[in-house]
N, CA, C, O and the ligand as a Tripos MOL2 file, in Angstrom:
@<TRIPOS>MOLECULE
protein
  309   307    78     0     0
PROTEIN
NO_CHARGES

@<TRIPOS>ATOM
      1 N          38.2840    9.1790  -84.4690 N.3       1 MET1
      2 CA         39.1930    8.6770  -85.5130 C.3       1 MET1
      3 C          40.5980    9.2240  -85.2740 C.2       1 MET1
      4 O          40.7580   10.3500  -84.8040 O.2       1 MET1
      5 N          41.6020    8.4360  -85.5940 N.am      2 PRO2
      6 CA         42.9800    8.8820  -85.3630 C.3       2 PRO2
      7 C          43.4080    9.9620  -86.3510 C.2       2 PRO2
      8 O          42.8830   10.0630  -87.4590 O.2       2 PRO2
      9 N          44.3620   10.7510  -85.9230 N.am      3 VAL3
     10 CA         44.9480   11.7760  -86.7810 C.3       3 VAL3
     11 C          46.2540   11.2360  -87.3520 C.2       3 VAL3
     12 O          47.1200   10.7550  -86.6200 O.2       3 VAL3
     13 N          46.3750   11.3230  -88.6560 N.am      4 TYR4
     14 CA         47.5930   10.8590  -89.3120 C.3       4 TYR4
     15 C          48.3750   12.0490  -89.8440 C.2       4 TYR4
     16 O          47.8000   13.0690  -90.2240 O.2       4 TYR4
     17 N          49.6860   11.9050  -89.8640 N.am      5 GLU5
     18 CA         50.5430   12.9430  -90.4310 C.3       5 GLU5
     19 C          51.1700   12.4160  -91.7140 C.2       5 GLU5
     20 O          51.6390   11.2800  -91.7830 O.2       5 GLU5
     21 N          51.1620   13.2730  -92.7220 N.am      6 TYR6
     22 CA         51.7160   12.9020  -94.0160 C.3       6 TYR6
     23 C          52.7700   13.9370  -94.3890 C.2       6 TYR6
     24 O          52.5170   15.1410  -94.3400 O.2       6 TYR6
     25 N          53.9490   13.4600  -94.7610 N.am      7 ALA7
     26 CA         55.0210   14.3710  -95.1440 C.3       7 ALA7
     27 C          55.1960   14.3460  -96.6540 C.2       7 ALA7
     28 O          55.1620   13.2900  -97.2840 O.2       7 ALA7
     29 N          55.3860   15.5360  -97.2210 N.am      8 CYS8
     30 CA         55.5700   15.6380  -98.6570 C.3       8 CYS8
     31 C          57.0420   15.4180  -99.0120 C.2       8 CYS8
     32 O          57.9120   16.0970  -98.4670 O.2       8 CYS8
     33 N          57.3320   14.4780  -99.9170 N.am      9 PRO9
     34 CA         58.7230   14.2220 -100.3060 C.3       9 PRO9
     35 C          59.3050   15.3500 -101.1580 C.2       9 PRO9
     36 O          60.5220   15.4330 -101.3210 O.2       9 PRO9
     37 N          58.4580   16.2100 -101.6990 N.am     10 ARG10
     38 CA         58.9430   17.2660 -102.5760 C.3      10 ARG10
     39 C          59.2600   18.5540 -101.8090 C.2      10 ARG10
     40 O          60.3180   19.1530 -102.0010 O.2      10 ARG10
     41 N          58.3290   18.9780 -100.9310 N.am     11 CYS11
     42 CA         58.5090   20.2730 -100.2680 C.3      11 CYS11
     43 C          58.5900   20.1570  -98.7480 C.2      11 CYS11
     44 O          58.7250   21.1650  -98.0550 O.2      11 CYS11
     45 N          58.5080   18.9160  -98.2200 N.am     12 ASP12
     46 CA         58.5990   18.6750  -96.7760 C.3      12 ASP12
     47 C          57.4280   19.2580  -95.9890 C.2      12 ASP12
     48 O          57.4770   19.3150  -94.7600 O.2      12 ASP12
     49 N          56.3980   19.6840  -96.6710 N.am     13 HIS13
     50 CA         55.2170   20.1790  -95.9580 C.3      13 HIS13
     51 C          54.5190   19.0020  -95.2800 C.2      13 HIS13
     52 O          54.3670   17.9360  -95.8770 O.2      13 HIS13
     53 N          54.0940   19.2000  -94.0280 N.am     14 VAL14
     54 CA         53.4040   18.1380  -93.2940 C.3      14 VAL14
     55 C          51.9060   18.4100  -93.3200 C.2      14 VAL14
     56 O          51.4430   19.4830  -92.9340 O.2      14 VAL14
     57 N          51.1580   17.4110  -93.7870 N.am     15 THR15
     58 CA         49.7060   17.5170  -93.8480 C.3      15 THR15
     59 C          49.1070   16.6040  -92.7970 C.2      15 THR15
     60 O          49.4600   15.4270  -92.7220 O.2      15 THR15
     61 N          48.2150   17.1280  -91.9940 N.am     16 GLU16
     62 CA         47.5080   16.2950  -91.0250 C.3      16 GLU16
     63 C          46.1240   15.9780  -91.5570 C.2      16 GLU16
     64 O          45.4470   16.8340  -92.1270 O.2      16 GLU16
     65 N          45.7150   14.7290  -91.3580 N.am     17 ALA17
     66 CA         44.3980   14.3300  -91.8270 C.3      17 ALA17
     67 C          43.7620   13.3850  -90.8220 C.2      17 ALA17
     68 O          44.4070   12.4740  -90.3050 O.2      17 ALA17
     69 N          42.4840   13.6220  -90.5560 N.am     18 ILE18
     70 CA         41.7110   12.7070  -89.7140 C.3      18 ILE18
     71 C          41.0110   11.7300  -90.6400 C.2      18 ILE18
     72 O          40.1330   12.1040  -91.4170 O.2      18 ILE18
     73 N          41.4160   10.4690  -90.5410 N.am     19 ARG19
     74 CA         40.8910    9.4830  -91.4780 C.3      19 ARG19
     75 C          40.5680    8.1910  -90.7510 C.2      19 ARG19
     76 O          41.0650    7.9200  -89.6580 O.2      19 ARG19
     77 N          39.7270    7.4130  -91.3870 N.am     20 ARG20
     78 CA         39.5110    6.0720  -90.8700 C.3      20 ARG20
     79 C          40.7950    5.2650  -91.0360 C.2      20 ARG20
     80 O          41.5770    5.5190  -91.9520 O.2      20 ARG20
     81 N          41.0130    4.2890  -90.1480 N.am     21 MET21
     82 CA         42.2450    3.5060  -90.2050 C.3      21 MET21
     83 C          42.3950    2.7880  -91.5450 C.2      21 MET21
     84 O          43.5090    2.6110  -92.0400 O.2      21 MET21
     85 N          41.2600    2.3750  -92.1320 N.am     22 VAL22
     86 CA         41.3230    1.6690  -93.4050 C.3      22 VAL22
     87 C          41.7490    2.6000  -94.5320 C.2      22 VAL22
     88 O          42.2000    2.1420  -95.5820 O.2      22 VAL22
     89 N          41.6050    3.9190  -94.3160 N.am     23 ASP23
     90 CA         41.9880    4.8920  -95.3330 C.3      23 ASP23
     91 C          43.3660    5.5010  -95.0710 C.2      23 ASP23
     92 O          43.8010    6.3960  -95.7950 O.2      23 ASP23
     93 N          44.0480    5.0130  -94.0370 N.am     24 ALA24
     94 CA         45.2960    5.6420  -93.6130 C.3      24 ALA24
     95 C          46.3340    5.6900  -94.7300 C.2      24 ALA24
     96 O          47.0940    6.6530  -94.8370 O.2      24 ALA24
     97 N          46.3650    4.6510  -95.5600 N.am     25 ASP25
     98 CA         47.3790    4.5840  -96.6110 C.3      25 ASP25
     99 C          46.8220    4.9390  -97.9860 C.2      25 ASP25
    100 O          47.4830    4.7320  -99.0040 O.2      25 ASP25
    101 N          45.6130    5.4710  -98.0080 N.am     26 ALA26
    102 CA         45.0600    5.9000  -99.2890 C.3      26 ALA26
    103 C          45.8210    7.1210  -99.7910 C.2      26 ALA26
    104 O          46.2840    7.9300  -98.9870 O.2      26 ALA26
    105 N          45.9590    7.2670 -101.1020 N.am     27 PRO27
    106 CA         46.7170    8.3970 -101.6660 C.3      27 PRO27
    107 C          46.1450    9.7330 -101.2110 C.2      27 PRO27
    108 O          44.9310    9.9220 -101.1390 O.2      27 PRO27
    109 N          47.0610   10.6590 -100.9040 N.am     28 LEU28
    110 CA         46.6590   11.9920 -100.4740 C.3      28 LEU28
    111 C          47.6090   12.9990 -101.0930 C.2      28 LEU28
    112 O          48.8210   12.7880 -101.1190 O.2      28 LEU28
    113 N          47.0510   14.0980 -101.5920 N.am     29 ALA29
    114 CA         47.8910   15.1130 -102.2310 C.3      29 ALA29
    115 C          48.3610   16.1400 -101.2130 C.2      29 ALA29
    116 O          47.6150   16.5240 -100.3120 O.2      29 ALA29
    117 N          49.5980   16.5800 -101.3630 N.am     30 CYS30
    118 CA         50.1440   17.6360 -100.5180 C.3      30 CYS30
    119 C          49.2930   18.8960 -100.6880 C.2      30 CYS30
    120 O          48.9930   19.3150 -101.8060 O.2      30 CYS30
    121 N          48.9110   19.4900  -99.5550 N.am     31 GLU31
    122 CA         48.0700   20.6850  -99.6400 C.3      31 GLU31
    123 C          48.8810   21.9110 -100.0450 C.2      31 GLU31
    124 O          48.3140   22.9740 -100.2970 O.2      31 GLU31
    125 N          50.2050   21.7700 -100.1100 N.am     32 SER32
    126 CA         51.0500   22.8920 -100.4940 C.3      32 SER32
    127 C          51.4260   22.8470 -101.9740 C.2      32 SER32
    128 O          51.3060   23.8480 -102.6810 O.2      32 SER32
    129 N          51.8880   21.6610 -102.4480 N.am     33 CYS33
    130 CA         52.3710   21.5950 -103.8250 C.3      33 CYS33
    131 C          51.6260   20.5770 -104.6690 C.2      33 CYS33
    132 O          51.7860   20.5670 -105.8890 O.2      33 CYS33
    133 N          50.8100   19.7110 -104.0520 N.am     34 GLY34
    134 CA         50.0120   18.7700 -104.8080 C.3      34 GLY34
    135 C          50.6630   17.4310 -105.0670 C.2      34 GLY34
    136 O          50.0460   16.5480 -105.6620 O.2      34 GLY34
    137 N          51.9180   17.2620 -104.6250 N.am     35 ALA35
    138 CA         52.5690   15.9710 -104.8000 C.3      35 ALA35
    139 C          51.9530   14.9460 -103.8450 C.2      35 ALA35
    140 O          51.3390   15.3270 -102.8490 O.2      35 ALA35
    141 N          52.1080   13.6640 -104.1320 N.am     36 GLU36
    142 CA         51.5550   12.6400 -103.2630 C.3      36 GLU36
    143 C          52.4040   12.5230 -102.0030 C.2      36 GLU36
    144 O          53.6200   12.3430 -102.0750 O.2      36 GLU36
    145 N          51.7530   12.6270 -100.8570 N.am     37 VAL37
    146 CA         52.4720   12.6090  -99.5830 C.3      37 VAL37
    147 C          52.6110   11.1910  -99.0580 C.2      37 VAL37
    148 O          51.9330   10.2740  -99.5210 O.2      37 VAL37
    149 N          53.5020   11.0230  -98.0820 N.am     38 GLN38
    150 CA         53.7350    9.7120  -97.4940 C.3      38 GLN38
    151 C          53.4210    9.7630  -96.0130 C.2      38 GLN38
    152 O          53.7870   10.7110  -95.3190 O.2      38 GLN38
    153 N          52.7380    8.7340  -95.5370 N.am     39 ARG39
    154 CA         52.2910    8.7220  -94.1350 C.3      39 ARG39
    155 C          53.4720    8.5510  -93.1840 C.2      39 ARG39
    156 O          54.3630    7.7320  -93.4100 O.2      39 ARG39
    157 N          53.4550    9.3300  -92.1350 N.am     40 GLN40
    158 CA         54.4790    9.2260  -91.0990 C.3      40 GLN40
    159 C          54.0200    8.2460  -90.0350 C.2      40 GLN40
    160 O          52.8270    7.9720  -89.9000 O.2      40 GLN40
    161 N          54.9830    7.7190  -89.2780 N.am     41 HIS41
    162 CA         54.6150    6.8350  -88.1780 C.3      41 HIS41
    163 C          53.8530    7.6350  -87.1230 C.2      41 HIS41
    164 O          54.3220    8.6730  -86.6580 O.2      41 HIS41
    165 N          52.6950    7.1480  -86.7600 N.am     42 SER42
    166 CA         51.8520    7.8710  -85.8230 C.3      42 SER42
    167 C          52.2500    7.5680  -84.3860 C.2      42 SER42
    168 O          52.6510    6.4510  -84.0580 O.2      42 SER42
    169 N          52.1340    8.5760  -83.5400 N.am     43 THR43
    170 CA         52.3860    8.3760  -82.1140 C.3      43 THR43
    171 C          51.0900    8.1480  -81.3580 C.2      43 THR43
    172 O          51.0650    8.1130  -80.1280 O.2      43 THR43
    173 N          50.0120    7.9930  -82.1190 N.am     44 PHE44
    174 CA         48.6850    7.8990  -81.5040 C.3      44 PHE44
    175 C          48.6000    6.7380  -80.5190 C.2      44 PHE44
    176 O          48.1570    6.9260  -79.3860 O.2      44 PHE44
    177 N          49.0170    5.5380  -80.9350 N.am     45 LEU45
    178 CA         48.8940    4.3690  -80.0820 C.3      45 LEU45
    179 C          49.8350    4.4500  -78.8920 C.2      45 LEU45
    180 O          49.4700    4.0510  -77.7860 O.2      45 LEU45
    181 N          51.0570    4.9700  -79.1070 N.am     46 ALA46
    182 CA         52.0150    5.0690  -78.0130 C.3      46 ALA46
    183 C          51.5010    5.9880  -76.9150 C.2      46 ALA46
    184 O          51.6620    5.7050  -75.7270 O.2      46 ALA46
    185 N          50.8800    7.0950  -77.3240 N.am     47 GLU47
    186 CA         50.3600    8.0360  -76.3400 C.3      47 GLU47
    187 C          49.2190    7.4170  -75.5380 C.2      47 GLU47
    188 O          49.0970    7.6560  -74.3370 O.2      47 GLU47
    189 N          48.3930    6.6290  -76.2010 N.am     48 ALA48
    190 CA         47.1940    6.1050  -75.5570 C.3      48 ALA48
    191 C          47.5150    4.9640  -74.5970 C.2      48 ALA48
    192 O          46.7190    4.6760  -73.7040 O.2      48 ALA48
    193 N          48.6730    4.3030  -74.7620 N.am     49 SER49
    194 CA         48.9800    3.1270  -73.9620 C.3      49 SER49
    195 C          49.8630    3.4440  -72.7590 C.2      49 SER49
    196 O          50.2730    2.5360  -72.0360 O.2      49 SER49
    197 N          50.1570    4.7200  -72.5420 N.am     50 LYS50
    198 CA         50.9710    5.0640  -71.3740 C.3      50 LYS50
    199 C          50.2140    4.7270  -70.0910 C.2      50 LYS50
    200 O          49.0310    5.0470  -69.9740 O.2      50 LYS50
    201 N          50.8700    4.0960  -69.1420 N.am     51 PRO51
    202 CA         50.1980    3.7830  -67.8830 C.3      51 PRO51
    203 C          49.9490    5.0450  -67.0540 C.2      51 PRO51
    204 O          50.7730    5.9590  -67.0180 O.2      51 PRO51
    205 N          48.8150    5.0690  -66.4030 N.am     52 ALA52
    206 CA         48.5090    6.2180  -65.5470 C.3      52 ALA52
    207 C          49.3800    6.1700  -64.2930 C.2      52 ALA52
    208 O          49.5860    5.1050  -63.7090 O.2      52 ALA52
    209 N          49.8780    7.3100  -63.8950 N.am     53 SER53
    210 CA         50.7270    7.3630  -62.7070 C.3      53 SER53
    211 C          49.9810    8.0120  -61.5520 C.2      53 SER53
    212 O          49.0960    8.8440  -61.7510 O.2      53 SER53
    213 N          50.3540    7.6190  -60.3530 N.am     54 ASN54
    214 CA         49.7850    8.2150  -59.1420 C.3      54 ASN54
    215 C          48.2740    8.0390  -59.0670 C.2      54 ASN54
    216 O          47.5740    8.9030  -58.5400 O.2      54 ASN54
    217 N          47.7580    6.9060  -59.5980 N.am     55 SER55
    218 CA         46.3230    6.7020  -59.5430 C.3      55 SER55
    219 C          45.8930    6.3290  -58.1200 C.2      55 SER55
    220 O          44.7580    6.5950  -57.7240 O.2      55 SER55
    221 N          46.7990    5.7120  -57.3510 N.am     56 GLN56
    222 CA         46.4960    5.3580  -55.9660 C.3      56 GLN56
    223 C          47.6520    5.8260  -55.0780 C.2      56 GLN56
    224 O          48.5750    5.0570  -54.8100 O.2      56 GLN56
    225 N          47.6090    7.0520  -54.6310 N.am     57 PRO57
    226 CA         48.7390    7.6130  -53.8690 C.3      57 PRO57
    227 C          49.0120    6.8590  -52.5840 C.2      57 PRO57
    228 O          50.1240    6.9330  -52.0610 O.2      57 PRO57
    229 N          48.0240    6.1290  -52.0510 N.am     58 TRP58
    230 CA         48.2260    5.4190  -50.8020 C.3      58 TRP58
    231 C          48.7450    3.9880  -51.0110 C.2      58 TRP58
    232 O          49.1350    3.3170  -50.0550 O.2      58 TRP58
    233 N          48.7440    3.5210  -52.2950 N.am     59 ALA59
    234 CA         49.1710    2.1580  -52.5720 C.3      59 ALA59
    235 C          50.6270    1.9690  -52.1570 C.2      59 ALA59
    236 O          51.4790    2.8080  -52.4500 O.2      59 ALA59
    237 N          50.8990    0.8810  -51.4860 N.am     60 GLY60
    238 CA         52.2690    0.5660  -51.1090 C.3      60 GLY60
    239 C          52.7320    1.2840  -49.8620 C.2      60 GLY60
    240 O          53.8850    1.1290  -49.4610 O.2      60 GLY60
    241 N          51.8680    2.0640  -49.2360 N.am     61 SER61
    242 CA         52.2740    2.8000  -48.0450 C.3      61 SER61
    243 C          52.0240    1.9880  -46.7860 C.2      61 SER61
    244 O          52.2600    2.4660  -45.6760 O.2      61 SER61
    245 N          51.5400    0.7400  -46.9590 N.am     62 GLY62
    246 CA         51.2810   -0.0930  -45.7950 C.3      62 GLY62
    247 C          50.0750    0.3780  -45.0260 C.2      62 GLY62
    248 O          50.1920    0.7570  -43.8610 O.2      62 GLY62
    249 N          48.9130    0.3610  -45.6580 N.am     63 GLY63
    250 CA         47.6950    0.8550  -45.0220 C.3      63 GLY63
    251 C          47.4780    0.2300  -43.6560 C.2      63 GLY63
    252 O          47.6580   -0.9770  -43.4960 O.2      63 GLY63
    253 N          47.1020    1.0170  -42.6850 N.am     64 GLY64
    254 CA         46.8970    0.5260  -41.3270 C.3      64 GLY64
    255 C          48.1030    0.7810  -40.4370 C.2      64 GLY64
    256 O          48.0020    0.6360  -39.2180 O.2      64 GLY64
    257 N          49.2080    1.1460  -40.9960 N.am     65 ASP65
    258 CA         50.4130    1.3960  -40.2180 C.3      65 ASP65
    259 C          50.5240    2.8410  -39.7340 C.2      65 ASP65
    260 O          51.4910    3.2040  -39.0640 O.2      65 ASP65
    261 N          49.5360    3.6580  -40.0730 N.am     66 CYS66
    262 CA         49.6640    5.0800  -39.7640 C.3      66 CYS66
    263 C          49.1360    5.4050  -38.3720 C.2      66 CYS66
    264 O          49.3360    6.5100  -37.8680 O.2      66 CYS66
    265 N          48.4500    4.4230  -37.7440 N.am     67 GLY67
    266 CA         47.9910    4.6650  -36.3910 C.3      67 GLY67
    267 C          46.6600    5.3640  -36.2930 C.2      67 GLY67
    268 O          46.2750    5.7880  -35.2040 O.2      67 GLY67
    269 N          45.9440    5.5000  -37.3880 N.am     68 CYS68
    270 CA         44.6790    6.2270  -37.3350 C.3      68 CYS68
    271 C          43.5090    5.3040  -36.9960 C.2      68 CYS68
    272 O          42.3860    5.7790  -36.8290 O.2      68 CYS68
    273 N          43.7520    3.9840  -36.8900 N.am     69 GLY69
    274 CA         42.7020    3.0660  -36.5000 C.3      69 GLY69
    275 C          41.9110    2.5070  -37.6570 C.2      69 GLY69
    276 O          40.9930    1.7160  -37.4400 O.2      69 GLY69
    277 N          42.2260    2.8810  -38.8540 N.am     70 ASN70
    278 CA         41.5150    2.3700  -40.0220 C.3      70 ASN70
    279 C          42.4480    1.4530  -40.8080 C.2      70 ASN70
    280 O          43.3260    1.9280  -41.5270 O.2      70 ASN70
    281 N          42.2570    0.1120  -40.6700 N.am     71 PRO71
    282 CA         43.1550   -0.8300  -41.3540 C.3      71 PRO71
    283 C          42.9080   -0.9130  -42.8480 C.2      71 PRO71
    284 O          43.7310   -1.4550  -43.5850 O.2      71 PRO71
    285 N          41.7780   -0.3780  -43.3050 N.am     72 HIS72
    286 CA         41.4500   -0.4260  -44.7310 C.3      72 HIS72
    287 C          41.4150    0.9890  -45.2870 C.2      72 HIS72
    288 O          41.1610    1.9510  -44.5620 O.2      72 HIS72
    289 N          41.6670    1.0980  -46.5490 N.am     73 GLY73
    290 CA         41.5040    2.3800  -47.2180 C.3      73 GLY73
    291 C          42.5280    3.4230  -46.7830 C.2      73 GLY73
    292 O          43.3700    3.1740  -45.9210 O.2      73 GLY73
    293 N          42.4330    4.5860  -47.3980 N.am     74 PRO74
    294 CA         43.4120    5.6470  -47.1450 C.3      74 PRO74
    295 C          43.1920    6.3110  -45.7990 C.2      74 PRO74
    296 O          42.0740    6.3770  -45.2880 O.2      74 PRO74
    297 N          44.2740    6.7940  -45.2450 N.am     75 CYS75
    298 CA         44.1910    7.5340  -43.9980 C.3      75 CYS75
    299 C          43.8560    8.9910  -44.3100 C.2      75 CYS75
    300 O          44.4310    9.5930  -45.2170 O.2      75 CYS75
    301 N          42.9440    9.5300  -43.5660 N.am     76 ASN76
    302 CA         42.5070   10.9100  -43.8470 C.3      76 ASN76
    303 C          43.0590   11.9200  -42.8450 C.2      76 ASN76
    304 O          42.5170   13.0140  -42.6900 O.2      76 ASN76
    305 N          44.1240   11.5500  -42.1770 N.am     77 ARG77
    306 CA         44.6940   12.4940  -41.2200 C.3      77 ARG77
    307 C          45.1070   13.7880  -41.8800 C.2      77 ARG77
    308 O          45.6070   14.6910  -41.2090 O.2      77 ARG77
    309 ZN         54.4620   19.3890 -101.1230 Zn       78 ZN78
@<TRIPOS>BOND
     1     1     2 1
     2     2     3 1
     3     3     4 2
     4     3     5 am
     5     5     6 1
     6     6     7 1
     7     7     8 2
     8     7     9 am
     9     9    10 1
    10    10    11 1
    11    11    12 2
    12    11    13 am
    13    13    14 1
    14    14    15 1
    15    15    16 2
    16    15    17 am
    17    17    18 1
    18    18    19 1
    19    19    20 2
    20    19    21 am
    21    21    22 1
    22    22    23 1
    23    23    24 2
    24    23    25 am
    25    25    26 1
    26    26    27 1
    27    27    28 2
    28    27    29 am
    29    29    30 1
    30    30    31 1
    31    31    32 2
    32    31    33 am
    33    33    34 1
    34    34    35 1
    35    35    36 2
    36    35    37 am
    37    37    38 1
    38    38    39 1
    39    39    40 2
    40    39    41 am
    41    41    42 1
    42    42    43 1
    43    43    44 2
    44    43    45 am
    45    45    46 1
    46    46    47 1
    47    47    48 2
    48    47    49 am
    49    49    50 1
    50    50    51 1
    51    51    52 2
    52    51    53 am
    53    53    54 1
    54    54    55 1
    55    55    56 2
    56    55    57 am
    57    57    58 1
    58    58    59 1
    59    59    60 2
    60    59    61 am
    61    61    62 1
    62    62    63 1
    63    63    64 2
    64    63    65 am
    65    65    66 1
    66    66    67 1
    67    67    68 2
    68    67    69 am
    69    69    70 1
    70    70    71 1
    71    71    72 2
    72    71    73 am
    73    73    74 1
    74    74    75 1
    75    75    76 2
    76    75    77 am
    77    77    78 1
    78    78    79 1
    79    79    80 2
    80    79    81 am
    81    81    82 1
    82    82    83 1
    83    83    84 2
    84    83    85 am
    85    85    86 1
    86    86    87 1
    87    87    88 2
    88    87    89 am
    89    89    90 1
    90    90    91 1
    91    91    92 2
    92    91    93 am
    93    93    94 1
    94    94    95 1
    95    95    96 2
    96    95    97 am
    97    97    98 1
    98    98    99 1
    99    99   100 2
   100    99   101 am
   101   101   102 1
   102   102   103 1
   103   103   104 2
   104   103   105 am
   105   105   106 1
   106   106   107 1
   107   107   108 2
   108   107   109 am
   109   109   110 1
   110   110   111 1
   111   111   112 2
   112   111   113 am
   113   113   114 1
   114   114   115 1
   115   115   116 2
   116   115   117 am
   117   117   118 1
   118   118   119 1
   119   119   120 2
   120   119   121 am
   121   121   122 1
   122   122   123 1
   123   123   124 2
   124   123   125 am
   125   125   126 1
   126   126   127 1
   127   127   128 2
   128   127   129 am
   129   129   130 1
   130   130   131 1
   131   131   132 2
   132   131   133 am
   133   133   134 1
   134   134   135 1
   135   135   136 2
   136   135   137 am
   137   137   138 1
   138   138   139 1
   139   139   140 2
   140   139   141 am
   141   141   142 1
   142   142   143 1
   143   143   144 2
   144   143   145 am
   145   145   146 1
   146   146   147 1
   147   147   148 2
   148   147   149 am
   149   149   150 1
   150   150   151 1
   151   151   152 2
   152   151   153 am
   153   153   154 1
   154   154   155 1
   155   155   156 2
   156   155   157 am
   157   157   158 1
   158   158   159 1
   159   159   160 2
   160   159   161 am
   161   161   162 1
   162   162   163 1
   163   163   164 2
   164   163   165 am
   165   165   166 1
   166   166   167 1
   167   167   168 2
   168   167   169 am
   169   169   170 1
   170   170   171 1
   171   171   172 2
   172   171   173 am
   173   173   174 1
   174   174   175 1
   175   175   176 2
   176   175   177 am
   177   177   178 1
   178   178   179 1
   179   179   180 2
   180   179   181 am
   181   181   182 1
   182   182   183 1
   183   183   184 2
   184   183   185 am
   185   185   186 1
   186   186   187 1
   187   187   188 2
   188   187   189 am
   189   189   190 1
   190   190   191 1
   191   191   192 2
   192   191   193 am
   193   193   194 1
   194   194   195 1
   195   195   196 2
   196   195   197 am
   197   197   198 1
   198   198   199 1
   199   199   200 2
   200   199   201 am
   201   201   202 1
   202   202   203 1
   203   203   204 2
   204   203   205 am
   205   205   206 1
   206   206   207 1
   207   207   208 2
   208   207   209 am
   209   209   210 1
   210   210   211 1
   211   211   212 2
   212   211   213 am
   213   213   214 1
   214   214   215 1
   215   215   216 2
   216   215   217 am
   217   217   218 1
   218   218   219 1
   219   219   220 2
   220   219   221 am
   221   221   222 1
   222   222   223 1
   223   223   224 2
   224   223   225 am
   225   225   226 1
   226   226   227 1
   227   227   228 2
   228   227   229 am
   229   229   230 1
   230   230   231 1
   231   231   232 2
   232   231   233 am
   233   233   234 1
   234   234   235 1
   235   235   236 2
   236   235   237 am
   237   237   238 1
   238   238   239 1
   239   239   240 2
   240   239   241 am
   241   241   242 1
   242   242   243 1
   243   243   244 2
   244   243   245 am
   245   245   246 1
   246   246   247 1
   247   247   248 2
   248   247   249 am
   249   249   250 1
   250   250   251 1
   251   251   252 2
   252   251   253 am
   253   253   254 1
   254   254   255 1
   255   255   256 2
   256   255   257 am
   257   257   258 1
   258   258   259 1
   259   259   260 2
   260   259   261 am
   261   261   262 1
   262   262   263 1
   263   263   264 2
   264   263   265 am
   265   265   266 1
   266   266   267 1
   267   267   268 2
   268   267   269 am
   269   269   270 1
   270   270   271 1
   271   271   272 2
   272   271   273 am
   273   273   274 1
   274   274   275 1
   275   275   276 2
   276   275   277 am
   277   277   278 1
   278   278   279 1
   279   279   280 2
   280   279   281 am
   281   281   282 1
   282   282   283 1
   283   283   284 2
   284   283   285 am
   285   285   286 1
   286   286   287 1
   287   287   288 2
   288   287   289 am
   289   289   290 1
   290   290   291 1
   291   291   292 2
   292   291   293 am
   293   293   294 1
   294   294   295 1
   295   295   296 2
   296   295   297 am
   297   297   298 1
   298   298   299 1
   299   299   300 2
   300   299   301 am
   301   301   302 1
   302   302   303 1
   303   303   304 2
   304   303   305 am
   305   305   306 1
   306   306   307 1
   307   307   308 2
@<TRIPOS>SUBSTRUCTURE
     1 MET1         2 RESIDUE 1 A MET
     2 PRO2         6 RESIDUE 1 A PRO
     3 VAL3        10 RESIDUE 1 A VAL
     4 TYR4        14 RESIDUE 1 A TYR
     5 GLU5        18 RESIDUE 1 A GLU
     6 TYR6        22 RESIDUE 1 A TYR
     7 ALA7        26 RESIDUE 1 A ALA
     8 CYS8        30 RESIDUE 1 A CYS
     9 PRO9        34 RESIDUE 1 A PRO
    10 ARG10       38 RESIDUE 1 A ARG
    11 CYS11       42 RESIDUE 1 A CYS
    12 ASP12       46 RESIDUE 1 A ASP
    13 HIS13       50 RESIDUE 1 A HIS
    14 VAL14       54 RESIDUE 1 A VAL
    15 THR15       58 RESIDUE 1 A THR
    16 GLU16       62 RESIDUE 1 A GLU
    17 ALA17       66 RESIDUE 1 A ALA
    18 ILE18       70 RESIDUE 1 A ILE
    19 ARG19       74 RESIDUE 1 A ARG
    20 ARG20       78 RESIDUE 1 A ARG
    21 MET21       82 RESIDUE 1 A MET
    22 VAL22       86 RESIDUE 1 A VAL
    23 ASP23       90 RESIDUE 1 A ASP
    24 ALA24       94 RESIDUE 1 A ALA
    25 ASP25       98 RESIDUE 1 A ASP
    26 ALA26      102 RESIDUE 1 A ALA
    27 PRO27      106 RESIDUE 1 A PRO
    28 LEU28      110 RESIDUE 1 A LEU
    29 ALA29      114 RESIDUE 1 A ALA
    30 CYS30      118 RESIDUE 1 A CYS
    31 GLU31      122 RESIDUE 1 A GLU
    32 SER32      126 RESIDUE 1 A SER
    33 CYS33      130 RESIDUE 1 A CYS
    34 GLY34      134 RESIDUE 1 A GLY
    35 ALA35      138 RESIDUE 1 A ALA
    36 GLU36      142 RESIDUE 1 A GLU
    37 VAL37      146 RESIDUE 1 A VAL
    38 GLN38      150 RESIDUE 1 A GLN
    39 ARG39      154 RESIDUE 1 A ARG
    40 GLN40      158 RESIDUE 1 A GLN
    41 HIS41      162 RESIDUE 1 A HIS
    42 SER42      166 RESIDUE 1 A SER
    43 THR43      170 RESIDUE 1 A THR
    44 PHE44      174 RESIDUE 1 A PHE
    45 LEU45      178 RESIDUE 1 A LEU
    46 ALA46      182 RESIDUE 1 A ALA
    47 GLU47      186 RESIDUE 1 A GLU
    48 ALA48      190 RESIDUE 1 A ALA
    49 SER49      194 RESIDUE 1 A SER
    50 LYS50      198 RESIDUE 1 A LYS
    51 PRO51      202 RESIDUE 1 A PRO
    52 ALA52      206 RESIDUE 1 A ALA
    53 SER53      210 RESIDUE 1 A SER
    54 ASN54      214 RESIDUE 1 A ASN
    55 SER55      218 RESIDUE 1 A SER
    56 GLN56      222 RESIDUE 1 A GLN
    57 PRO57      226 RESIDUE 1 A PRO
    58 TRP58      230 RESIDUE 1 A TRP
    59 ALA59      234 RESIDUE 1 A ALA
    60 GLY60      238 RESIDUE 1 A GLY
    61 SER61      242 RESIDUE 1 A SER
    62 GLY62      246 RESIDUE 1 A GLY
    63 GLY63      250 RESIDUE 1 A GLY
    64 GLY64      254 RESIDUE 1 A GLY
    65 ASP65      258 RESIDUE 1 A ASP
    66 CYS66      262 RESIDUE 1 A CYS
    67 GLY67      266 RESIDUE 1 A GLY
    68 CYS68      270 RESIDUE 1 A CYS
    69 GLY69      274 RESIDUE 1 A GLY
    70 ASN70      278 RESIDUE 1 A ASN
    71 PRO71      282 RESIDUE 1 A PRO
    72 HIS72      286 RESIDUE 1 A HIS
    73 GLY73      290 RESIDUE 1 A GLY
    74 PRO74      294 RESIDUE 1 A PRO
    75 CYS75      298 RESIDUE 1 A CYS
    76 ASN76      302 RESIDUE 1 A ASN
    77 ARG77      306 RESIDUE 1 A ARG
    78 ZN78       309 GROUP 0 **** ****
């Protein structure tokens, strides 16, 4: 389940809560002063959608051009 952050408009205390997505906007009391907190924009989806880098270090290097005799796959020299 995603982690949501809620900021208190009264004391600025940030409360983190692990909730179901359907409960994300349900009322929640500040754990510091008890006022109703407001949900912050989550970075959860942005973090999860980042493309993986360097997954194929040999990609684009022109496999077979290294002279090792293997036209396919990475060169193990
Ligand atoms: Zn508060």
